[in-house]
C-alpha positions in Angstrom: 118.2 81.4 86.7 116.3 84.7 87.0 114.6 85.6 90.2 111.0 86.5 89.5 110.0 87.1 93.1 108.4 90.4 94.1 110.3 92.1 96.9 108.3 92.1 100.1 109.1 95.7 101.1 109.3 97.7 98.0 110.8 101.2 97.9 109.1 104.0 96.0 110.1 107.3 94.5 108.0 110.2 93.1 107.7 108.5 89.7 105.3 106.0 91.1 102.7 108.6 92.1 101.2 109.3 88.7 101.1 105.7 87.4 99.4 104.5 90.6 97.0 107.4 90.4 96.2 106.7 86.8 95.6 102.9 87.2 93.1 103.7 89.9 91.5 106.5 87.9 92.1 109.1 90.6 92.6 112.8 90.4 95.5 114.6 92.2 92.9 115.8 94.7 91.6 112.3 95.4 95.1 110.9 95.9 95.9 113.9 98.1 92.9 113.1 100.2 94.0 109.5 100.6 97.5 110.6 101.5 96.4 113.5 103.7 98.1 116.2 101.7 97.0 119.1 99.4 96.4 118.4 95.7 99.1 120.9 94.9 101.5 118.9 96.9 100.7 115.8 94.8 101.4 117.8 91.6 104.7 119.1 93.0 105.7 115.5 94.1 104.8 114.1 90.6 106.9 116.7 88.9 109.8 116.2 91.2 109.6 119.8 92.5 109.2 118.6 96.1 111.5 116.1 97.7 109.8 112.7 98.1 110.8 112.4 101.8 110.2 109.3 104.0 107.1 111.0 105.3 105.5 111.2 101.8 106.7 107.7 101.1 104.9 106.3 104.1 101.8 108.3 103.2 101.9 106.9 99.7 102.3 103.4 101.0 99.2 103.8 103.1 97.3 105.2 100.1 98.4 102.2 97.9 96.9 99.9 100.6 93.7 101.8 100.7 93.5 101.7 96.9 94.3 98.0 97.0 97.2 98.3 94.6 98.8 94.9 94.5 102.5 94.1 94.6 102.3 92.8 91.1 100.9 96.1 89.9 103.7 98.0 91.7 106.3 95.6 90.2 104.8 96.2 86.7 105.0 100.0 87.3 108.7 99.6 88.4 109.4 97.6 85.2 107.7 100.2 83.0 109.7 103.1 84.7 112.9 101.1 84.1 112.1 100.6 80.4 111.2 104.2 79.9 114.5 105.2 81.5 116.5 102.8 79.3 114.8 104.2 76.2 115.3 107.8 77.2 111.7 108.8 77.9 110.9 111.3 80.5 
């Protein structure tokens, strides 16, 4: 039997930034403001040019709370990223 439960404490990586930003119709500047970082930092994080450290992860978690991104939305983004990886998309 498949477990369909959403994990309570989800872990994120840099790949979540852009999809979350897009589902809430936010610019890099607006997300940067919510996270307390520069828009250029958001761009570097999205492209994987800057390490997505625990500091950035905690700031991103806070931003998702402010944006009211649900656990179901985050699980859907995780599934989408997994499918893209399986199919060889970037």
